[in-house]
C-alpha positions in Angstrom: 35.4 11.1 -25.2 36.6 14.5 -23.7 36.5 14.9 -20.0 33.7 17.5 -20.2 31.7 15.4 -22.5 32.1 12.4 -20.2 31.1 14.5 -17.2 28.1 15.9 -19.0 27.0 12.4 -20.0 27.5 11.0 -16.5 25.5 13.8 -15.0 22.7 13.3 -17.5 22.5 9.6 -16.6 21.9 10.4 -13.0 18.1 10.5 -13.2 18.1 7.2 -14.9 20.4 5.6 -12.4 17.9 6.7 -9.7 14.9 5.6 -11.8 16.3 2.1 -12.5 17.4 1.3 -9.0 15.3 -1.5 -7.5 13.5 -2.2 -10.8 13.3 -5.6 -12.3 14.4 -6.2 -15.9 14.0 -9.5 -17.8 16.8 -9.7 -20.5 16.4 -12.0 -23.5 19.9 -12.9 -24.7 19.5 -14.9 -27.9 21.8 -17.7 -29.0 23.2 -15.4 -31.7 24.4 -13.0 -29.1 26.1 -15.9 -27.3 28.4 -16.4 -30.3 29.0 -12.7 -30.9 32.4 -11.1 -30.1 30.5 -8.5 -28.0 29.2 -11.0 -25.5 31.8 -10.1 -22.8 30.8 -6.4 -23.1 27.2 -7.3 -22.8 27.9 -9.2 -19.6 29.9 -6.3 -18.2 27.0 -4.0 -18.9 24.5 -6.3 -17.3 26.9 -6.5 -14.3 26.9 -2.7 -14.1 23.1 -2.6 -14.1 23.2 -5.0 -11.2 25.7 -3.0 -9.3 23.5 0.1 -9.9 20.6 -1.6 -8.2 18.6 -3.2 -11.0 17.3 -6.7 -10.5 18.0 -9.0 -13.4 16.6 -12.1 -14.9 18.6 -13.2 -17.9 17.0 -15.7 -20.3 19.5 -17.0 -22.7 18.6 -18.6 -26.1 20.3 -21.5 -27.8 18.6 -21.7 -31.3 21.7 -21.6 -33.5 23.8 -23.8 -31.2 21.1 -26.5 -31.1 20.5 -26.1 -34.9 24.3 -26.8 -35.4 24.0 -29.9 -33.2 20.8 -31.0 -34.9 21.0 -29.9 -38.5 18.1 -32.2 -39.6 15.6 -30.7 -37.2 11.9 -30.5 -38.2 9.9 -27.3 -37.5 6.3 -26.4 -37.3 5.9 -22.6 -37.6 9.0 -21.3 -35.7 9.1 -24.2 -33.2 11.5 -27.1 -33.3 9.9 -30.5 -33.0 11.8 -32.0 -30.1 12.0 -35.8 -29.8 13.6 -37.5 -26.8 17.1 -37.7 -28.4 16.9 -34.0 -29.5 15.8 -33.1 -25.9 19.0 -34.6 -24.5 21.1 -32.7 -27.0 19.3 -29.4 -26.4 19.8 -29.9 -22.6 23.5 -30.5 -23.1 23.8 -27.4 -25.4 22.0 -25.3 -22.8 24.3 -26.5 -20.1 27.3 -25.4 -22.1 25.9 -22.0 -22.8 24.9 -21.5 -19.2 28.4 -22.4 -18.1 29.9 -19.9 -20.6 27.7 -17.1 -19.4 28.4 -17.9 -15.7 32.1 -17.8 -16.5 31.8 -14.3 -18.0 30.0 -13.1 -14.9 32.8 -14.7 -12.8 35.7 -12.9 -14.5 37.6 -10.9 -11.9 41.0 -10.1 -13.4 42.5 -6.8 -12.5 41.9 -5.3 -15.9 38.3 -6.6 -16.0 35.2 -4.4 -15.2 34.2 -7.1 -12.8 37.3 -6.9 -10.7 36.5 -7.1 -6.9 32.8 -7.3 -7.8 31.0 -10.3 -6.4 27.8 -11.2 -8.4 26.1 -14.5 -7.6 24.5 -16.0 -10.7 21.7 -18.5 -9.8 20.2 -21.1 -12.1 17.6 -23.8 -11.3 14.2 -25.2 -11.8 12.2 -22.0 -11.7 10.0 -22.9 -14.7 7.2 -25.4 -14.6 6.3 -26.4 -18.2 3.9 -28.5 -20.1 3.9 -30.0 -23.6 2.5 -28.0 -26.5 0.9 -31.2 -27.7 -0.6 -31.6 -31.1 -1.0 -28.5 -33.2 -2.4 -28.7 -36.8 -2.0 -32.5 -36.6 1.7 -32.1 -35.7 2.9 -33.7 -32.3 5.5 -31.4 -30.8 6.7 -34.1 -28.5 9.1 -32.5 -26.0 8.7 -28.9 -27.1 6.8 -27.2 -24.4 5.5 -23.9 -23.1 5.3 -22.2 -19.7 2.8 -23.4 -17.3 4.0 -21.4 -14.3 7.0 -19.5 -13.0 8.0 -20.0 -9.4 7.6 -16.3 -8.6 8.4 -16.7 -4.8 11.7 -18.3 -5.4 12.6 -15.9 -8.2 11.8 -13.0 -5.9 14.0 -14.5 -3.2 17.0 -14.8 -5.6 16.6 -11.2 -6.7 16.0 -9.9 -3.2 19.2 -11.5 -1.9 21.3 -9.8 -4.6 21.5 -12.5 -7.3 21.2 -12.5 -11.0 18.8 -15.3 -12.1 20.2 -17.1 -15.3 17.5 -19.1 -17.0 18.0 -21.6 -19.8 15.1 -22.2 -22.2 14.1 -25.4 -20.5 11.2 -26.2 -18.1 10.1 -29.2 -16.1 6.8 -30.8 -15.7 5.6 -31.9 -12.2 6.6 -35.5 -13.3 10.2 -34.4 -13.9 10.1 -34.3 -17.7 12.2 -31.6 -19.3 10.8 -29.5 -22.2 12.4 -27.4 -24.7 11.0 -23.8 -24.7 11.3 -20.9 -27.2 13.5 -18.4 -25.3 11.7 -15.3 -26.4 8.4 -16.7 -25.3 10.0 -17.7 -22.0 11.3 -14.2 -21.5 7.9 -12.7 -22.1 6.3 -15.2 -19.6 9.0 -14.3 -17.0 8.2 -10.5 -17.5 4.5 -11.0 -17.1 4.5 -13.5 -14.2 7.0 -11.7 -12.0 5.7 -8.2 -12.8 9.0 -6.9 -14.5 9.4 -3.3 -15.2 11.1 -3.9 -18.5 11.7 -6.7 -21.1 15.0 -6.1 -22.9 15.5 -8.1 -26.0 19.0 -8.2 -27.8 18.7 -8.4 -31.5 21.1 -8.4 -34.5 19.6 -5.1 -35.7 20.4 -1.9 -33.7 16.9 -0.6 -34.0 13.7 -0.5 -36.0 14.0 1.9 -38.9 11.3 3.8 -41.0 11.2 3.6 -44.8 14.1 6.1 -45.0 16.3 4.1 -42.7 15.9 6.5 -39.8 15.7 5.1 -36.3 12.3 4.8 -34.8 12.8 5.4 -31.1 9.3 4.3 -29.9 6.7 1.9 -31.3 3.4 0.7 -30.0 2.5 -3.0 -30.2 0.3 -2.6 -33.3 3.1 -0.9 -35.3 5.6 -3.7 -34.2 3.2 -6.4 -35.3 3.1 -5.0 -38.8 6.9 -4.6 -39.0 9.0 -7.1 -40.8 12.4 -6.1 -39.5 12.4 -8.6 -36.7 11.1 -12.2 -36.6 7.4 -12.5 -36.1 7.8 -14.8 -33.1 10.0 -12.2 -31.4 7.5 -9.4 -32.2 4.7 -11.6 -30.9 6.5 -12.2 -27.6 7.3 -8.5 -27.1 3.7 -7.5 -27.9 2.3 -10.1 -25.6 4.4 -8.8 -22.8 3.4 -5.1 -23.4 -0.3 -5.8 -23.8 -0.2 -8.1 -20.8 1.0 -5.2 -18.5 4.8 -4.9 -18.8 5.4 -1.2 -19.0 8.1 -1.2 -21.6 10.2 -3.5 -23.9 13.4 -2.5 -25.6 15.1 -3.8 -28.7 18.9 -3.3 -28.6 21.9 -4.5 -30.6 24.0 -7.3 -29.4 26.8 -6.3 -31.8 27.2 -2.7 -30.8 29.3 -2.2 -27.7 27.5 -0.1 -25.1 24.1 -0.2 -26.9 22.3 -1.3 -23.7 23.8 1.5 -21.6 23.0 4.1 -24.3 19.4 2.9 -24.5 18.8 2.9 -20.8 20.9 5.9 -19.6 20.6 8.6 -22.3 17.7 10.8 -23.3 17.6 9.7 -27.0 18.4 6.1 -26.4 20.0 4.0 -29.1 17.5 1.1 -29.8 13.7 1.0 -30.1 11.3 0.8 -27.2 7.9 -0.6 -27.3 5.1 0.7 -25.1 1.4 0.8 -25.0 1.2 4.6 -25.5 3.6 7.0 -27.1 2.3 10.0 -25.2 4.3 11.7 -22.5 2.8 12.9 -19.3 2.2 16.6 -18.6 0.5 16.9 -15.2 0.2 19.2 -12.2 3.2 19.2 -10.1 3.3 17.9 -6.5 5.7 18.5 -3.6 7.5 15.3 -4.6 8.4 17.0 -7.9 10.3 19.9 -6.3 13.7 18.2 -6.5 13.1 17.4 -10.2 12.1 20.9 -11.0 15.3 22.2 -9.3 17.3 19.9 -11.5 15.7 21.2 -14.7 15.8 24.9 -14.0 19.2 25.2 -12.1 21.3 25.3 -15.3 19.1 27.9 -16.8 19.3 30.0 -13.6 23.0 29.8 -13.6 23.1 30.9 -17.2 20.9 33.9 -16.4 18.0 32.6 -18.6 15.7 32.3 -15.6 15.4 34.2 -12.4 16.7 32.2 -9.4 14.0 30.6 -7.3 14.8 29.3 -3.9 13.5 25.9 -3.0 11.2 27.0 -0.3 9.6 29.4 -2.8 9.1 26.5 -5.2 7.4 24.5 -2.4 5.1 27.4 -1.6 4.2 28.0 -5.3 4.1 24.3 -6.4 0.3 24.5 -7.1 1.1 26.8 -10.0 3.5 24.4 -11.7 3.1 21.8 -14.4 5.7 19.2 -15.1 6.6 17.0 -18.1 7.4 13.5 -17.1 9.3 11.0 -19.2 10.3 7.5 -17.9 9.1 8.6 -14.5 11.6 11.5 -14.5 10.8 15.2 -14.4 12.3 16.6 -17.6 10.4 19.9 -18.1 8.3 22.4 -16.2 6.3 25.6 -16.4 4.1 27.7 -14.2 0.9 29.7 -14.7 0.2 32.7 -12.3 -3.4 34.0 -13.0 -4.2 37.6 -12.3 -7.7 38.5 -13.2 -8.1 38.0 -17.0 -4.4 37.9 -17.5 -1.9 35.2 -16.6 1.8 35.0 -16.4 3.5 32.0 -18.0 6.8 31.6 -16.2 9.7 29.2 -15.6 9.3 27.4 -18.9 12.2 24.9 -19.0 13.2 21.7 -20.5 16.2 19.6 -19.3 19.1 20.1 -21.7 19.3 16.4 -22.5 15.9 16.5 -24.0 16.0 19.8 -25.9 18.4 18.3 -28.4 16.3 15.2 -29.2 14.6 15.5 -32.6 10.9 15.7 -32.4 10.4 15.7 -28.7 8.4 18.9 -28.6 8.3 18.9 -24.8 8.3 22.8 -24.6 5.3 22.8 -26.9 3.5 20.2 -24.9 4.0 22.1 -21.7 2.8 25.3 -23.4 -0.4 23.6 -24.6 -1.1 22.2 -21.1 -0.4 25.7 -19.6 -2.8 27.3 -22.0 -5.5 24.8 -21.1 -4.9 25.4 -17.5 -5.1 29.1 -17.9 -8.4 29.0 -19.8 -9.9 26.9 -17.0 -8.7 29.6 -14.6 -10.5 32.4 -16.6 -7.4 33.7 -18.2 -7.9 35.2 -21.7 -4.4 36.5 -22.3 -1.0 35.0 -21.3 2.0 37.2 -20.9 5.7 36.1 -20.6 8.9 37.9 -19.8 12.0 36.5 -21.6 15.5 37.4 -22.2 16.7 34.7 -24.6 13.7 32.7 -25.9 11.9 35.4 -28.0 12.1 33.5 -31.2 10.7 30.3 -29.7 7.7 32.2 -28.2 7.1 33.9 -31.5 6.9 30.5 -33.1 4.3 29.5 -30.4 2.0 32.4 -31.3 3.2 35.1 -28.9 3.6 38.7 -30.1 5.8 41.5 -28.8 4.2 43.9 -26.4 5.1 46.8 -24.2 5.6 47.0 -20.4 2.2 48.9 -20.3 0.5 45.7 -21.4 1.5 44.0 -18.2 -0.9 44.1 -15.1 -0.2 47.0 -12.9 1.4 45.0 -10.1 3.7 43.3 -12.5 4.7 46.6 -14.0 5.8 47.7 -10.5 8.0 44.6 -10.1 9.6 44.8 -13.6 13.4 44.4 -13.4 14.9 47.0 -15.7 18.4 45.5 -15.2 17.2 42.3 -16.9 15.5 44.3 -19.6 13.2 41.3 -20.4 11.1 41.2 -23.6 7.4 41.4 -22.9 5.3 39.0 -25.0 1.6 38.2 -25.0 -0.7 35.6 -26.5 -4.5 35.7 -26.7 -6.3 32.6 -25.6 -9.8 33.6 -26.8 
């Protein structure tokens, strides 16, 4: 990556670094990822998230490792029937995996990303479990499900700067250990501790449409009908989202950097699952001024927009609408009514979002602005533009003369900028 490209990427990731700081992520690391050659890079990326202020619960799986140790296992649906001897072997396998993951988090060689980084990794009896019992006439023995997560102790670990590493094992109040499906355990953690995200590593880089094109966002209903991931993983992700977890992400455990690309770039690299696809276009508040400045500053420097001082933005904030994505202001516009006419101004979308296929953020802002203008009694919008004439033509604006502007706007017209005048009827 060239220096300029790296600098542009790093600057573009800044809003996400801020947005993720202090948030809680539950990460499902399946057994297949444990044996993948990219495991060390995944651990380094999780460590980076931790250093940047995210609070992490990592739930590791062990299905292929236990399968190797117990090749004659019996299953009902997707669950292994775990007898007493199998439970002992499963516990031993989980112990080996936990040790391996802890060792990766402890690597501090000079050429390692974790050099001089102290990350405490905490494991323990945070999960109270109960037996599944008899289902369809099949006794599941020591295969269990979550009864309760010790939320207070989990919160203490995260608050004190630790990463909680959880094996797919829980304990009953009598001290009996139970084998738990890791993806279900991750969903239970996300729900019971109120996580902001559930991140699931998978062997596929994303969910694709019938043409093989990546689908960046799905809703639970779409995921339930998709056959590209196992049904039990889809069920766990859907249960988390429908239970109140804001977002889930599917990312590849084979592709180096997939997690960072998904969380710190506009387009992402995996597939996210959320209850609603729609973005938020809403009236701006004083808290949005800094975000608006970040959006419009590059366009002001390029001469596309007139420069607005911050104090002017604060005074005129009631005229602004903002587009919000992932809690970050990524676009804005303003409507200034003047009788039956209204000026559409400061239409801007952050550069990292303009290039994403199908976002349509500018169009969403325009639609919201037109609706606002109509409520204010405006029957015709006008805009002054130097470099976006073609886009406004596509949105239904037509070329006009300076004489079509309100008189007070004609007096303020900047002949040096020589802006194009365009209008659009809202009747």
